[in-house]
PDB file with one MODEL, atoms N, CA, C and O in Angstrom:
MODEL        1
ATOM      1  N   MET A   1      28.728 -50.925   6.534  1.00  0.00           N
ATOM      2  CA  MET A   1      29.101 -50.265   7.765  1.00  0.00           C
ATOM      3  C   MET A   1      28.276 -50.860   8.908  1.00  0.00           C
ATOM      4  O   MET A   1      27.067 -51.057   8.784  1.00  0.00           O
ATOM      5  N   ILE A   2      28.938 -51.134   9.994  1.00  0.00           N
ATOM      6  CA  ILE A   2      28.289 -51.720  11.162  1.00  0.00           C
ATOM      7  C   ILE A   2      28.123 -50.625  12.210  1.00  0.00           C
ATOM      8  O   ILE A   2      29.060 -49.877  12.488  1.00  0.00           O
ATOM      9  N   GLU A   3      26.931 -50.534  12.788  1.00  0.00           N
ATOM     10  CA  GLU A   3      26.692 -49.539  13.840  1.00  0.00           C
ATOM     11  C   GLU A   3      27.080 -50.095  15.201  1.00  0.00           C
ATOM     12  O   GLU A   3      27.166 -51.308  15.396  1.00  0.00           O
ATOM     13  N   CYS A   4      27.310 -49.193  16.126  1.00  0.00           N
ATOM     14  CA  CYS A   4      27.690 -49.532  17.494  1.00  0.00           C
ATOM     15  C   CYS A   4      26.694 -50.526  18.081  1.00  0.00           C
ATOM     16  O   CYS A   4      25.481 -50.338  17.987  1.00  0.00           O
ATOM     17  N   GLN A   5      27.222 -51.582  18.683  1.00  0.00           N
ATOM     18  CA  GLN A   5      26.377 -52.615  19.275  1.00  0.00           C
ATOM     19  C   GLN A   5      26.664 -52.774  20.765  1.00  0.00           C
ATOM     20  O   GLN A   5      26.526 -53.859  21.330  1.00  0.00           O
ATOM     21  N   CYS A   6      27.066 -51.668  21.385  1.00  0.00           N
ATOM     22  CA  CYS A   6      27.398 -51.747  22.807  1.00  0.00           C
ATOM     23  C   CYS A   6      26.152 -51.943  23.664  1.00  0.00           C
ATOM     24  O   CYS A   6      26.219 -52.512  24.753  1.00  0.00           O
ATOM     25  N   VAL A   7      25.035 -51.474  23.168  1.00  0.00           N
ATOM     26  CA  VAL A   7      23.751 -51.667  23.832  1.00  0.00           C
ATOM     27  C   VAL A   7      22.730 -52.011  22.754  1.00  0.00           C
ATOM     28  O   VAL A   7      22.973 -51.805  21.565  1.00  0.00           O
ATOM     29  N   GLU A   8      21.606 -52.530  23.176  1.00  0.00           N
ATOM     30  CA  GLU A   8      20.570 -52.864  22.211  1.00  0.00           C
ATOM     31  C   GLU A   8      20.050 -51.613  21.512  1.00  0.00           C
ATOM     32  O   GLU A   8      19.766 -51.627  20.314  1.00  0.00           O
ATOM     33  N   ARG A   9      19.929 -50.532  22.279  1.00  0.00           N
ATOM     34  CA  ARG A   9      19.425 -49.281  21.717  1.00  0.00           C
ATOM     35  C   ARG A   9      19.997 -48.107  22.508  1.00  0.00           C
ATOM     36  O   ARG A   9      19.908 -48.086  23.736  1.00  0.00           O
ATOM     37  N   HIS A  10      20.582 -47.137  21.818  1.00  0.00           N
ATOM     38  CA  HIS A  10      21.109 -45.951  22.484  1.00  0.00           C
ATOM     39  C   HIS A  10      19.972 -44.991  22.812  1.00  0.00           C
ATOM     40  O   HIS A  10      19.219 -44.579  21.930  1.00  0.00           O
ATOM     41  N   VAL A  11      19.856 -44.640  24.089  1.00  0.00           N
ATOM     42  CA  VAL A  11      18.869 -43.645  24.508  1.00  0.00           C
ATOM     43  C   VAL A  11      19.572 -42.730  25.498  1.00  0.00           C
ATOM     44  O   VAL A  11      19.956 -43.190  26.573  1.00  0.00           O
ATOM     45  N   PRO A  12      19.751 -41.483  25.189  1.00  0.00           N
ATOM     46  CA  PRO A  12      19.438 -40.827  23.918  1.00  0.00           C
ATOM     47  C   PRO A  12      20.472 -41.216  22.866  1.00  0.00           C
ATOM     48  O   PRO A  12      21.521 -41.775  23.190  1.00  0.00           O
ATOM     49  N   LEU A  13      20.174 -40.921  21.631  1.00  0.00           N
ATOM     50  CA  LEU A  13      21.109 -41.204  20.555  1.00  0.00           C
ATOM     51  C   LEU A  13      22.353 -40.328  20.705  1.00  0.00           C
ATOM     52  O   LEU A  13      22.249 -39.153  21.056  1.00  0.00           O
ATOM     53  N   PRO A  14      23.530 -40.901  20.439  1.00  0.00           N
ATOM     54  CA  PRO A  14      24.747 -40.079  20.492  1.00  0.00           C
ATOM     55  C   PRO A  14      24.684 -38.963  19.454  1.00  0.00           C
ATOM     56  O   PRO A  14      24.078 -39.123  18.395  1.00  0.00           O
ATOM     57  N   LEU A  15      25.306 -37.851  19.760  1.00  0.00           N
ATOM     58  CA  LEU A  15      25.343 -36.729  18.820  1.00  0.00           C
ATOM     59  C   LEU A  15      26.306 -37.001  17.667  1.00  0.00           C
ATOM     60  O   LEU A  15      26.156 -36.446  16.578  1.00  0.00           O
ATOM     61  N   SER A  16      27.285 -37.850  17.911  1.00  0.00           N
ATOM     62  CA  SER A  16      28.245 -38.191  16.863  1.00  0.00           C
ATOM     63  C   SER A  16      28.737 -39.619  17.077  1.00  0.00           C
ATOM     64  O   SER A  16      28.600 -40.189  18.160  1.00  0.00           O
ATOM     65  N   TYR A  17      29.302 -40.169  16.038  1.00  0.00           N
ATOM     66  CA  TYR A  17      29.893 -41.497  16.094  1.00  0.00           C
ATOM     67  C   TYR A  17      31.334 -41.407  15.620  1.00  0.00           C
ATOM     68  O   TYR A  17      31.682 -40.506  14.856  1.00  0.00           O
ATOM     69  N   ARG A  18      32.158 -42.315  16.059  1.00  0.00           N
ATOM     70  CA  ARG A  18      33.540 -42.433  15.594  1.00  0.00           C
ATOM     71  C   ARG A  18      33.632 -43.718  14.795  1.00  0.00           C
ATOM     72  O   ARG A  18      32.918 -44.679  15.080  1.00  0.00           O
ATOM     73  N   GLN A  19      34.499 -43.745  13.803  1.00  0.00           N
ATOM     74  CA  GLN A  19      34.645 -44.933  12.970  1.00  0.00           C
ATOM     75  C   GLN A  19      35.992 -45.596  13.208  1.00  0.00           C
ATOM     76  O   GLN A  19      37.024 -44.933  13.314  1.00  0.00           O
ATOM     77  N   VAL A  20      35.957 -46.919  13.289  1.00  0.00           N
ATOM     78  CA  VAL A  20      37.172 -47.731  13.341  1.00  0.00           C
ATOM     79  C   VAL A  20      37.009 -48.841  12.319  1.00  0.00           C
ATOM     80  O   VAL A  20      35.894 -49.175  11.918  1.00  0.00           O
ATOM     81  N   GLU A  21      38.125 -49.405  11.906  1.00  0.00           N
ATOM     82  CA  GLU A  21      38.068 -50.526  10.972  1.00  0.00           C
ATOM     83  C   GLU A  21      38.477 -51.788  11.707  1.00  0.00           C
ATOM     84  O   GLU A  21      39.538 -51.846  12.328  1.00  0.00           O
ATOM     85  N   VAL A  22      37.620 -52.799  11.628  1.00  0.00           N
ATOM     86  CA  VAL A  22      37.867 -54.073  12.292  1.00  0.00           C
ATOM     87  C   VAL A  22      37.618 -55.172  11.280  1.00  0.00           C
ATOM     88  O   VAL A  22      36.509 -55.314  10.764  1.00  0.00           O
ATOM     89  N   GLN A  23      38.648 -55.948  10.996  1.00  0.00           N
ATOM     90  CA  GLN A  23      38.564 -57.054  10.044  1.00  0.00           C
ATOM     91  C   GLN A  23      37.962 -56.601   8.712  1.00  0.00           C
ATOM     92  O   GLN A  23      37.099 -57.274   8.149  1.00  0.00           O
ATOM     93  N   GLY A  24      38.420 -55.472   8.227  1.00  0.00           N
ATOM     94  CA  GLY A  24      37.977 -54.971   6.932  1.00  0.00           C
ATOM     95  C   GLY A  24      36.609 -54.324   6.917  1.00  0.00           C
ATOM     96  O   GLY A  24      36.155 -53.878   5.863  1.00  0.00           O
ATOM     97  N   GLU A  25      35.945 -54.260   8.045  1.00  0.00           N
ATOM     98  CA  GLU A  25      34.621 -53.641   8.160  1.00  0.00           C
ATOM     99  C   GLU A  25      34.740 -52.322   8.915  1.00  0.00           C
ATOM    100  O   GLU A  25      35.462 -52.225   9.908  1.00  0.00           O
ATOM    101  N   VAL A  26      34.027 -51.313   8.436  1.00  0.00           N
ATOM    102  CA  VAL A  26      33.972 -50.046   9.153  1.00  0.00           C
ATOM    103  C   VAL A  26      32.883 -50.170  10.228  1.00  0.00           C
ATOM    104  O   VAL A  26      31.741 -50.527   9.939  1.00  0.00           O
ATOM    105  N   VAL A  27      33.265 -49.868  11.462  1.00  0.00           N
ATOM    106  CA  VAL A  27      32.344 -49.957  12.587  1.00  0.00           C
ATOM    107  C   VAL A  27      32.174 -48.557  13.164  1.00  0.00           C
ATOM    108  O   VAL A  27      33.155 -47.891  13.493  1.00  0.00           O
ATOM    109  N   GLN A  28      30.928 -48.115  13.284  1.00  0.00           N
ATOM    110  CA  GLN A  28      30.635 -46.833  13.921  1.00  0.00           C
ATOM    111  C   GLN A  28      30.426 -47.066  15.407  1.00  0.00           C
ATOM    112  O   GLN A  28      29.620 -47.907  15.803  1.00  0.00           O
ATOM    113  N   LEU A  29      31.157 -46.318  16.230  1.00  0.00           N
ATOM    114  CA  LEU A  29      31.064 -46.483  17.681  1.00  0.00           C
ATOM    115  C   LEU A  29      30.583 -45.203  18.336  1.00  0.00           C
ATOM    116  O   LEU A  29      30.935 -44.100  17.917  1.00  0.00           O
ATOM    117  N   CYS A  30      29.773 -45.368  19.370  1.00  0.00           N
ATOM    118  CA  CYS A  30      29.362 -44.206  20.164  1.00  0.00           C
ATOM    119  C   CYS A  30      30.600 -43.686  20.887  1.00  0.00           C
ATOM    120  O   CYS A  30      31.578 -44.420  21.020  1.00  0.00           O
ATOM    121  N   PRO A  31      30.584 -42.448  21.355  1.00  0.00           N
ATOM    122  CA  PRO A  31      31.775 -41.866  21.997  1.00  0.00           C
ATOM    123  C   PRO A  31      32.294 -42.667  23.196  1.00  0.00           C
ATOM    124  O   PRO A  31      33.506 -42.786  23.373  1.00  0.00           O
ATOM    125  N   THR A  32      31.412 -43.206  24.005  1.00  0.00           N
ATOM    126  CA  THR A  32      31.847 -43.973  25.178  1.00  0.00           C
ATOM    127  C   THR A  32      32.558 -45.249  24.763  1.00  0.00           C
ATOM    128  O   THR A  32      33.627 -45.563  25.286  1.00  0.00           O
ATOM    129  N   THR A  33      31.980 -45.979  23.839  1.00  0.00           N
ATOM    130  CA  THR A  33      32.599 -47.225  23.383  1.00  0.00           C
ATOM    131  C   THR A  33      33.914 -46.936  22.678  1.00  0.00           C
ATOM    132  O   THR A  33      34.883 -47.674  22.855  1.00  0.00           O
ATOM    133  N   TYR A  34      33.963 -45.872  21.881  1.00  0.00           N
ATOM    134  CA  TYR A  34      35.203 -45.507  21.190  1.00  0.00           C
ATOM    135  C   TYR A  34      36.309 -45.243  22.210  1.00  0.00           C
ATOM    136  O   TYR A  34      37.436 -45.709  22.045  1.00  0.00           O
ATOM    137  N   SER A  35      35.984 -44.498  23.257  1.00  0.00           N
ATOM    138  CA  SER A  35      36.966 -44.196  24.296  1.00  0.00           C
ATOM    139  C   SER A  35      37.435 -45.470  24.998  1.00  0.00           C
ATOM    140  O   SER A  35      38.625 -45.632  25.268  1.00  0.00           O
ATOM    141  N   ASN A  36      36.504 -46.365  25.290  1.00  0.00           N
ATOM    142  CA  ASN A  36      36.856 -47.628  25.939  1.00  0.00           C
ATOM    143  C   ASN A  36      37.738 -48.492  25.038  1.00  0.00           C
ATOM    144  O   ASN A  36      38.696 -49.107  25.505  1.00  0.00           O
ATOM    145  N   VAL A  37      37.413 -48.534  23.751  1.00  0.00           N
ATOM    146  CA  VAL A  37      38.225 -49.307  22.800  1.00  0.00           C
ATOM    147  C   VAL A  37      39.639 -48.727  22.741  1.00  0.00           C
ATOM    148  O   VAL A  37      40.622 -49.468  22.774  1.00  0.00           O
ATOM    149  N   ARG A  38      39.732 -47.425  22.656  1.00  0.00           N
ATOM    150  CA  ARG A  38      41.043 -46.781  22.589  1.00  0.00           C
ATOM    151  C   ARG A  38      41.869 -47.094  23.845  1.00  0.00           C
ATOM    152  O   ARG A  38      43.055 -47.411  23.746  1.00  0.00           O
ATOM    153  N   ASN A  39      41.245 -47.007  25.017  1.00  0.00           N
ATOM    154  CA  ASN A  39      41.966 -47.269  26.267  1.00  0.00           C
ATOM    155  C   ASN A  39      42.399 -48.723  26.396  1.00  0.00           C
ATOM    156  O   ASN A  39      43.535 -48.999  26.780  1.00  0.00           O
ATOM    157  N   LEU A  40      41.506 -49.650  26.077  1.00  0.00           N
ATOM    158  CA  LEU A  40      41.863 -51.064  26.209  1.00  0.00           C
ATOM    159  C   LEU A  40      42.866 -51.476  25.141  1.00  0.00           C
ATOM    160  O   LEU A  40      43.763 -52.272  25.419  1.00  0.00           O
ATOM    161  N   LEU A  41      42.736 -50.959  23.940  1.00  0.00           N
ATOM    162  CA  LEU A  41      43.694 -51.287  22.889  1.00  0.00           C
ATOM    163  C   LEU A  41      45.098 -50.812  23.274  1.00  0.00           C
ATOM    164  O   LEU A  41      46.090 -51.453  22.926  1.00  0.00           O
ATOM    165  N   THR A  42      45.178 -49.708  23.980  1.00  0.00           N
ATOM    166  CA  THR A  42      46.471 -49.225  24.484  1.00  0.00           C
ATOM    167  C   THR A  42      47.097 -50.252  25.419  1.00  0.00           C
ATOM    168  O   THR A  42      48.310 -50.459  25.395  1.00  0.00           O
ATOM    169  N   GLU A  43      46.271 -50.894  26.242  1.00  0.00           N
ATOM    170  CA  GLU A  43      46.773 -51.937  27.150  1.00  0.00           C
ATOM    171  C   GLU A  43      47.278 -53.151  26.371  1.00  0.00           C
ATOM    172  O   GLU A  43      48.304 -53.731  26.728  1.00  0.00           O
ATOM    173  N   PHE A  44      46.568 -53.537  25.311  1.00  0.00           N
ATOM    174  CA  PHE A  44      47.012 -54.645  24.463  1.00  0.00           C
ATOM    175  C   PHE A  44      48.387 -54.325  23.871  1.00  0.00           C
ATOM    176  O   PHE A  44      49.299 -55.151  23.908  1.00  0.00           O
ATOM    177  N   ILE A  45      48.518 -53.128  23.331  1.00  0.00           N
ATOM    178  CA  ILE A  45      49.757 -52.727  22.656  1.00  0.00           C
ATOM    179  C   ILE A  45      50.911 -52.596  23.651  1.00  0.00           C
ATOM    180  O   ILE A  45      52.031 -53.019  23.366  1.00  0.00           O
ATOM    181  N   LYS A  46      50.638 -52.016  24.807  1.00  0.00           N
ATOM    182  CA  LYS A  46      51.669 -51.823  25.830  1.00  0.00           C
ATOM    183  C   LYS A  46      52.257 -53.167  26.275  1.00  0.00           C
ATOM    184  O   LYS A  46      53.464 -53.285  26.485  1.00  0.00           O
ATOM    185  N   ARG A  47      51.402 -54.166  26.415  1.00  0.00           N
ATOM    186  CA  ARG A  47      51.848 -55.479  26.888  1.00  0.00           C
ATOM    187  C   ARG A  47      52.278 -56.405  25.749  1.00  0.00           C
ATOM    188  O   ARG A  47      52.966 -57.401  25.972  1.00  0.00           O
ATOM    189  N   ASP A  48      51.868 -56.069  24.542  1.00  0.00           N
ATOM    190  CA  ASP A  48      52.070 -56.924  23.379  1.00  0.00           C
ATOM    191  C   ASP A  48      51.454 -58.307  23.623  1.00  0.00           C
ATOM    192  O   ASP A  48      51.960 -59.327  23.155  1.00  0.00           O
ATOM    193  N   SER A  49      50.358 -58.303  24.363  1.00  0.00           N
ATOM    194  CA  SER A  49      49.596 -59.525  24.626  1.00  0.00           C
ATOM    195  C   SER A  49      48.229 -59.115  25.183  1.00  0.00           C
ATOM    196  O   SER A  49      47.949 -57.933  25.384  1.00  0.00           O
ATOM    197  N   ILE A  50      47.403 -60.108  25.422  1.00  0.00           N
ATOM    198  CA  ILE A  50      46.089 -59.838  25.997  1.00  0.00           C
ATOM    199  C   ILE A  50      46.268 -59.404  27.448  1.00  0.00           C
ATOM    200  O   ILE A  50      46.929 -60.100  28.219  1.00  0.00           O
ATOM    201  N   PRO A  51      45.689 -58.265  27.835  1.00  0.00           N
ATOM    202  CA  PRO A  51      45.829 -57.805  29.219  1.00  0.00           C
ATOM    203  C   PRO A  51      45.181 -58.786  30.204  1.00  0.00           C
ATOM    204  O   PRO A  51      44.271 -59.528  29.834  1.00  0.00           O
ATOM    205  N   PRO A  52      45.645 -58.787  31.442  1.00  0.00           N
ATOM    206  CA  PRO A  52      45.068 -59.682  32.447  1.00  0.00           C
ATOM    207  C   PRO A  52      43.623 -59.312  32.779  1.00  0.00           C
ATOM    208  O   PRO A  52      43.171 -58.196  32.522  1.00  0.00           O
ATOM    209  N   GLY A  53      42.919 -60.274  33.352  1.00  0.00           N
ATOM    210  CA  GLY A  53      41.516 -60.099  33.706  1.00  0.00           C
ATOM    211  C   GLY A  53      41.255 -58.937  34.637  1.00  0.00           C
ATOM    212  O   GLY A  53      40.179 -58.340  34.589  1.00  0.00           O
ATOM    213  N   ARG A  54      42.218 -58.598  35.488  1.00  0.00           N
ATOM    214  CA  ARG A  54      42.024 -57.477  36.409  1.00  0.00           C
ATOM    215  C   ARG A  54      41.855 -56.159  35.662  1.00  0.00           C
ATOM    216  O   ARG A  54      41.311 -55.199  36.208  1.00  0.00           O
ATOM    217  N   ILE A  55      42.317 -56.111  34.417  1.00  0.00           N
ATOM    218  CA  ILE A  55      42.140 -54.924  33.576  1.00  0.00           C
ATOM    219  C   ILE A  55      40.928 -55.092  32.669  1.00  0.00           C
ATOM    220  O   ILE A  55      40.090 -54.194  32.588  1.00  0.00           O
ATOM    221  N   THR A  56      40.825 -56.224  31.989  1.00  0.00           N
ATOM    222  CA  THR A  56      39.756 -56.405  31.007  1.00  0.00           C
ATOM    223  C   THR A  56      38.374 -56.494  31.638  1.00  0.00           C
ATOM    224  O   THR A  56      37.378 -56.221  30.969  1.00  0.00           O
ATOM    225  N   LYS A  57      38.290 -56.870  32.910  1.00  0.00           N
ATOM    226  CA  LYS A  57      36.975 -57.023  33.544  1.00  0.00           C
ATOM    227  C   LYS A  57      36.199 -55.707  33.618  1.00  0.00           C
ATOM    228  O   LYS A  57      34.987 -55.710  33.834  1.00  0.00           O
ATOM    229  N   HIS A  58      36.889 -54.598  33.442  1.00  0.00           N
ATOM    230  CA  HIS A  58      36.239 -53.289  33.502  1.00  0.00           C
ATOM    231  C   HIS A  58      35.608 -52.883  32.176  1.00  0.00           C
ATOM    232  O   HIS A  58      34.987 -51.825  32.080  1.00  0.00           O
ATOM    233  N   TYR A  59      35.764 -53.716  31.161  1.00  0.00           N
ATOM    234  CA  TYR A  59      35.254 -53.400  29.828  1.00  0.00           C
ATOM    235  C   TYR A  59      34.211 -54.434  29.407  1.00  0.00           C
ATOM    236  O   TYR A  59      34.278 -55.598  29.802  1.00  0.00           O
ATOM    237  N   SER A  60      33.262 -53.995  28.611  1.00  0.00           N
ATOM    238  CA  SER A  60      32.206 -54.896  28.154  1.00  0.00           C
ATOM    239  C   SER A  60      32.767 -55.964  27.212  1.00  0.00           C
ATOM    240  O   SER A  60      33.853 -55.815  26.653  1.00  0.00           O
ATOM    241  N   LYS A  61      32.016 -57.014  27.057  1.00  0.00           N
ATOM    242  CA  LYS A  61      32.410 -58.093  26.144  1.00  0.00           C
ATOM    243  C   LYS A  61      32.581 -57.544  24.736  1.00  0.00           C
ATOM    244  O   LYS A  61      33.505 -57.940  24.025  1.00  0.00           O
ATOM    245  N   TYR A  62      31.705 -56.641  24.326  1.00  0.00           N
ATOM    246  CA  TYR A  62      31.768 -56.031  22.994  1.00  0.00           C
ATOM    247  C   TYR A  62      33.097 -55.294  22.798  1.00  0.00           C
ATOM    248  O   TYR A  62      33.744 -55.459  21.763  1.00  0.00           O
ATOM    249  N   VAL A  63      33.502 -54.504  23.757  1.00  0.00           N
ATOM    250  CA  VAL A  63      34.759 -53.758  23.677  1.00  0.00           C
ATOM    251  C   VAL A  63      35.939 -54.728  23.663  1.00  0.00           C
ATOM    252  O   VAL A  63      36.878 -54.544  22.888  1.00  0.00           O
ATOM    253  N   ARG A  64      35.904 -55.748  24.502  1.00  0.00           N
ATOM    254  CA  ARG A  64      36.996 -56.728  24.546  1.00  0.00           C
ATOM    255  C   ARG A  64      37.145 -57.446  23.209  1.00  0.00           C
ATOM    256  O   ARG A  64      38.263 -57.660  22.741  1.00  0.00           O
ATOM    257  N   GLU A  65      36.023 -57.820  22.591  1.00  0.00           N
ATOM    258  CA  GLU A  65      36.074 -58.511  21.302  1.00  0.00           C
ATOM    259  C   GLU A  65      36.609 -57.605  20.203  1.00  0.00           C
ATOM    260  O   GLU A  65      37.422 -58.037  19.385  1.00  0.00           O
ATOM    261  N   LEU A  66      36.161 -56.345  20.174  1.00  0.00           N
ATOM    262  CA  LEU A  66      36.674 -55.403  19.171  1.00  0.00           C
ATOM    263  C   LEU A  66      38.186 -55.243  19.323  1.00  0.00           C
ATOM    264  O   LEU A  66      38.923 -55.309  18.339  1.00  0.00           O
ATOM    265  N   CYS A  67      38.641 -55.037  20.544  1.00  0.00           N
ATOM    266  CA  CYS A  67      40.072 -54.834  20.783  1.00  0.00           C
ATOM    267  C   CYS A  67      40.886 -56.068  20.424  1.00  0.00           C
ATOM    268  O   CYS A  67      41.953 -55.952  19.821  1.00  0.00           O
ATOM    269  N   LEU A  68      40.400 -57.234  20.784  1.00  0.00           N
ATOM    270  CA  LEU A  68      41.114 -58.463  20.457  1.00  0.00           C
ATOM    271  C   LEU A  68      41.253 -58.610  18.947  1.00  0.00           C
ATOM    272  O   LEU A  68      42.330 -58.944  18.454  1.00  0.00           O
ATOM    273  N   ASN A  69      40.178 -58.365  18.210  1.00  0.00           N
ATOM    274  CA  ASN A  69      40.240 -58.466  16.756  1.00  0.00           C
ATOM    275  C   ASN A  69      41.166 -57.419  16.156  1.00  0.00           C
ATOM    276  O   ASN A  69      41.916 -57.719  15.227  1.00  0.00           O
ATOM    277  N   MET A  70      41.126 -56.199  16.671  1.00  0.00           N
ATOM    278  CA  MET A  70      42.011 -55.145  16.162  1.00  0.00           C
ATOM    279  C   MET A  70      43.468 -55.469  16.476  1.00  0.00           C
ATOM    280  O   MET A  70      44.343 -55.254  15.637  1.00  0.00           O
ATOM    281  N   TRP A  71      43.735 -55.978  17.664  1.00  0.00           N
ATOM    282  CA  TRP A  71      45.095 -56.317  18.059  1.00  0.00           C
ATOM    283  C   TRP A  71      45.629 -57.476  17.211  1.00  0.00           C
ATOM    284  O   TRP A  71      46.786 -57.457  16.790  1.00  0.00           O
ATOM    285  N   LYS A  72      44.793 -58.473  16.966  1.00  0.00           N
ATOM    286  CA  LYS A  72      45.212 -59.605  16.126  1.00  0.00           C
ATOM    287  C   LYS A  72      45.579 -59.136  14.721  1.00  0.00           C
ATOM    288  O   LYS A  72      46.518 -59.652  14.116  1.00  0.00           O
ATOM    289  N   GLU A  73      44.841 -58.160  14.206  1.00  0.00           N
ATOM    290  CA  GLU A  73      45.150 -57.618  12.875  1.00  0.00           C
ATOM    291  C   GLU A  73      46.543 -57.011  12.839  1.00  0.00           C
ATOM    292  O   GLU A  73      47.263 -57.164  11.852  1.00  0.00           O
ATOM    293  N   THR A  74      46.926 -56.326  13.903  1.00  0.00           N
ATOM    294  CA  THR A  74      48.263 -55.723  13.923  1.00  0.00           C
ATOM    295  C   THR A  74      49.351 -56.789  14.002  1.00  0.00           C
ATOM    296  O   THR A  74      50.464 -56.570  13.524  1.00  0.00           O
ATOM    297  N   LYS A  75      49.042 -57.940  14.598  1.00  0.00           N
ATOM    298  CA  LYS A  75      50.018 -59.017  14.713  1.00  0.00           C
ATOM    299  C   LYS A  75      50.217 -59.725  13.370  1.00  0.00           C
ATOM    300  O   LYS A  75      51.265 -60.331  13.146  1.00  0.00           O
ATOM    301  N   MET A  76      49.235 -59.659  12.483  1.00  0.00           N
ATOM    302  CA  MET A  76      49.329 -60.315  11.180  1.00  0.00           C
ATOM    303  C   MET A  76      50.173 -59.521  10.200  1.00  0.00           C
ATOM    304  O   MET A  76      50.702 -60.083   9.242  1.00  0.00           O
ATOM    305  N   ASP A  77      50.305 -58.223  10.428  1.00  0.00           N
ATOM    306  CA  ASP A  77      51.054 -57.365   9.486  1.00  0.00           C
ATOM    307  C   ASP A  77      52.542 -57.638   9.531  1.00  0.00           C
ATOM    308  O   ASP A  77      53.308 -57.005   8.804  1.00  0.00           O
TER     309      ASP A  77
ENDMDL
END
């Protein structure tokens, strides 16, 4: 299991984590990152492609990479 890597260290620690599966690995995400992943992944699915920079620029590199990998997995099915 991989822990949230949105920051080097969460301060304060989140009260709960959400789990997603990315490339066969379970990743625990803090609530903020989970929400960002869910929102950006919706944009990927809505467009059926990578969203334009005007949308993705609002998300961290970590969130963009998670979403890209999750979206690619759906394209392989």
